[in-house]
LUMVO-656577 format. One record per residue: y, z, x of N, C-alpha, C in turn; residue in one letter. Coordinates in steps of 0.1 Angstrom, whole numbers, padded with zeros to 4 digits. Atoms other than C-alpha are relative to their C-alpha. Layout:
<pts>
<<Y,Z,X>,<Y,Z,X>,<Y,Z,X>,A>;
...
</pts>
This chain:
<pts>
<<-0007,0000,0013>,<0043,0435,0256>,<0006,-0013,-0002>,M>;
<<-0006,0013,0001>,<0060,0403,0263>,<-0010,-0011,-0005>,R>;
<<0011,0009,0004>,<0027,0384,0259>,<-0003,0001,-0015>,R>;
<<0003,-0002,0014>,<0021,0399,0225>,<0011,-0006,-0009>,I>;
<<-0011,0006,0007>,<0055,0389,0213>,<0000,-0015,0000>,K>;
<<0001,0014,-0001>,<0050,0354,0225>,<-0011,-0006,-0009>,H>;
<<0011,0005,0009>,<0017,0350,0206>,<0004,0002,-0015>,H>;
<<-0005,-0002,0013>,<0033,0365,0175>,<0010,-0011,-0004>,L>;
<<-0010,0010,0003>,<0062,0340,0177>,<-0007,-0013,-0002>,A>;
<<0007,0013,0002>,<0037,0311,0181>,<-0007,0000,-0013>,A>;
<<0007,-0001,0012>,<0018,0323,0151>,<0010,-0003,-0012>,G>;
<<-0010,0002,0011>,<0050,0322,0130>,<0003,-0015,-0001>,R>;
<<-0003,0014,0001>,<0056,0286,0138>,<-0012,-0009,-0004>,T>;
<<0012,0008,0004>,<0020,0274,0133>,<-0003,0002,-0014>,I>;
<<0004,-0003,0013>,<0014,0291,0100>,<0007,-0010,-0011>,A>;
<<-0007,0009,0009>,<0041,0270,0081>,<-0005,-0015,0001>,P>;
<<0005,0014,-0003>,<0027,0238,0097>,<-0014,-0001,-0007>,R>;
<<0013,0001,0006>,<-0008,0246,0086>,<0001,0000,-0015>,I>;
<<-0002,0000,0014>,<0004,0255,0051>,<0005,-0014,-0005>,A>;
<<-0005,0013,0004>,<0023,0222,0049>,<-0011,-0011,0000>,G>;
<<0010,0010,0000>,<-0007,0202,0060>,<-0010,0002,-0011>,A>;
<<0009,-0003,0011>,<-0029,0219,0034>,<0006,-0005,-0013>,V>;
<<-0007,0004,0012>,<-0003,0213,0007>,<0000,-0016,-0001>,L>;
<<0001,0014,0001>,<-0002,0176,0016>,<-0014,-0005,-0003>,I>;
<<0014,0004,0002>,<-0040,0173,0017>,<-0004,0002,-0015>,A>;
<<0003,-0003,0014>,<-0042,0189,-0018>,<0006,-0009,-0009>,V>;
<<-0007,0008,0009>,<-0016,0168,-0034>,<-0002,-0015,0001>,T>;
<<0003,0014,-0002>,<-0028,0134,-0021>,<-0008,-0005,-0012>,Q>;
<<0008,0005,0012>,<-0053,0131,-0050>,<0009,-0001,-0012>,G>;
<<-0008,0001,0012>,<-0026,0138,-0076>,<0009,-0013,0001>,A>;
<<-0008,0012,-0002>,<-0004,0110,-0062>,<-0008,-0013,-0003>,H>;
<<0009,0012,0002>,<-0033,0085,-0062>,<-0003,-0002,-0015>,A>;
<<0003,0001,0014>,<-0041,0093,-0098>,<0012,-0005,-0008>,G>;
<<-0012,0004,0008>,<-0005,0087,-0109>,<0002,-0015,0000>,A>;
<<-0002,0014,-0001>,<-0004,0051,-0098>,<-0012,-0008,-0002>,I>;
<<0013,0007,0002>,<-0040,0042,-0106>,<0001,-0010,-0011>,Q>;
<<-0001,0010,0011>,<-0030,0025,-0138>,<0007,-0013,0004>,G>;
<<-0008,0011,-0005>,<-0005,0003,-0120>,<-0010,-0009,0009>,V>;
<<0010,0007,-0009>,<-0032,-0006,-0094>,<-0010,-0008,-0008>,V>;
<<0010,0007,0009>,<-0057,-0015,-0121>,<0006,-0012,-0007>,D>;
<<-0006,0012,0006>,<-0032,-0037,-0139>,<0003,-0011,0009>,G>;
<<-0002,0011,-0010>,<-0023,-0056,-0107>,<-0013,-0007,0003>,V>;
<<0013,0006,-0003>,<-0060,-0061,-0100>,<-0005,-0009,-0011>,N>;
<<0004,0009,0012>,<-0066,-0075,-0135>,<0008,-0013,0001>,I>;
<<-0008,0012,-0001>,<-0037,-0099,-0131>,<-0005,-0009,0012>,I>;
<<0004,0008,-0012>,<-0049,-0110,-0096>,<-0014,-0007,-0003>,A>;
<<0013,0006,0003>,<-0085,-0116,-0109>,<0002,-0011,-0011>,A>;
<<-0003,0011,0010>,<-0071,-0136,-0139>,<0006,-0012,0006>,T>;
<<-0006,0012,-0007>,<-0050,-0158,-0117>,<-0010,-0007,0009>,V>;
<<0010,0007,-0009>,<-0079,-0164,-0093>,<-0010,-0008,-0009>,A>;
<<0010,0008,0009>,<-0102,-0174,-0123>,<0007,-0012,-0005>,A>;
<<-0007,0011,0005>,<-0076,-0197,-0137>,<0002,-0011,0010>,V>;
<<-0001,0009,-0011>,<-0070,-0213,-0104>,<-0013,-0007,0004>,T>;
<<0013,0006,-0002>,<-0107,-0218,-0098>,<-0003,-0010,-0010>,L>;
<<0002,0010,0010>,<-0110,-0235,-0131>,<0008,-0013,0002>,A>;
<<-0009,0011,-0002>,<-0080,-0257,-0124>,<-0004,-0009,0012>,L>;
<<0005,0008,-0011>,<-0093,-0267,-0090>,<-0013,-0008,-0003>,C>;
<<0012,0007,0004>,<-0127,-0275,-0104>,<0002,-0012,-0009>,T>;
<<-0003,0011,0009>,<-0113,-0297,-0131>,<0007,-0011,0008>,V>;
<<-0007,0010,-0008>,<-0090,-0315,-0106>,<-0009,-0008,0009>,G>;
<<0010,0007,-0008>,<-0118,-0323,-0082>,<-0010,-0007,-0008>,F>;
<<0009,0007,0009>,<-0141,-0332,-0110>,<0006,-0013,-0005>,G>;
<<-0006,0012,0005>,<-0116,-0357,-0125>,<0002,-0010,0012>,M>;
<<-0002,0009,-0012>,<-0109,-0372,-0090>,<-0014,-0006,0003>,A>;
<<0014,0006,-0003>,<-0147,-0376,-0084>,<-0004,-0009,-0011>,G>;
<<0003,0009,0011>,<-0152,-0391,-0118>,<0007,-0014,0001>,Y>;
<<-0008,0013,-0001>,<-0124,-0417,-0113>,<-0005,-0008,0012>,K>;
<<0005,0007,-0012>,<-0137,-0426,-0078>,<-0014,-0006,-0003>,I>;
<<0013,0005,0002>,<-0173,-0430,-0089>,<-0001,-0010,-0012>,M>;
<<0003,0008,0012>,<-0171,-0445,-0124>,<0012,-0010,-0004>,F>;
<<-0011,0008,0003>,<-0136,-0460,-0127>,<0004,-0010,0011>,D>;
<<-0002,0009,-0011>,<-0136,-0477,-0093>,<0014,0003,0006>,G>;
<<-0013,-0003,-0006>,<-0104,-0459,-0083>,<-0002,0003,0015>,A>;
<<0001,-0003,-0014>,<-0096,-0456,-0046>,<0004,0014,0003>,S>;
<<-0005,-0013,-0003>,<-0089,-0424,-0028>,<0015,0002,-0001>,F>;
<<-0014,0000,0001>,<-0053,-0433,-0027>,<0005,0003,-0014>,R>;
<<-0004,-0002,0014>,<-0052,-0433,-0065>,<-0001,0014,-0005>,D>;
<<0003,-0014,0005>,<-0066,-0398,-0069>,<0005,0010,0010>,V>;
<<-0004,-0010,-0010>,<-0050,-0382,-0038>,<0010,0010,-0006>,S>;
<<-0010,-0010,0006>,<-0022,-0366,-0059>,<-0007,0011,-0007>,N>;
<<0007,-0010,0007>,<-0047,-0348,-0081>,<-0008,0009,0010>,K>;
<<0007,-0008,-0010>,<-0067,-0336,-0050>,<0010,0009,0007>,L>;
<<-0010,-0008,-0007>,<-0035,-0324,-0033>,<0005,0011,-0009>,L>;
<<-0004,-0010,0010>,<-0024,-0306,-0065>,<-0010,0011,-0001>,G>;
<<0010,-0010,0001>,<-0057,-0288,-0067>,<-0001,0008,0012>,A>;
<<0000,-0008,-0012>,<-0056,-0278,-0031>,<0012,0009,0001>,A>;
<<-0011,-0008,0000>,<-0021,-0265,-0034>,<-0002,0012,-0010>,V>;
<<0003,-0011,0010>,<-0031,-0244,-0065>,<-0010,0010,0006>,C>;
<<0010,-0009,-0006>,<-0061,-0230,-0046>,<0006,0008,0011>,G>;
<<-0006,-0007,-0011>,<-0040,-0222,-0016>,<0010,0011,-0005>,G>;
<<-0009,-0010,0005>,<-0014,-0204,-0037>,<-0007,0012,-0005>,A>;
<<0008,-0012,0005>,<-0040,-0182,-0053>,<-0005,0008,0011>,A>;
<<0005,-0007,-0012>,<-0055,-0174,-0019>,<0012,0008,0006>,A>;
<<-0011,-0007,-0006>,<-0020,-0164,-0006>,<0004,0012,-0009>,M>;
<<-0003,-0011,0009>,<-0013,-0143,-0037>,<-0010,0011,0001>,A>;
<<0010,-0010,-0002>,<-0046,-0125,-0032>,<0002,0008,0013>,A>;
<<-0003,-0008,-0013>,<-0036,-0116,0004>,<0011,0010,-0003>,M>;
<<-0011,-0010,0002>,<-0004,-0099,-0009>,<-0004,0011,-0009>,F>;
<<0005,-0011,0009>,<-0023,-0079,-0035>,<-0011,0007,0007>,V>;
</pts>
């Protein structure tokens, strides 16, 4: 008789745990849908920043290359533009890691 009571008591503690696990599993989809708009907005902003940074880096390196090849400028003259382009590219890469 004592064994039967032990099994019944164990069943009483397991059933709420199983019900809680099922409830959590069912509601996970609802929570994901609630913030999907925010996630989409952040992804759009991140993609826009990456595109602008890529264009800025391309223009910076292109200007530096043009000045070195056709204007006779030395690397020292265009190093500021190259450094600026590299900093912008690095900032976009770090922002992408956080998103």
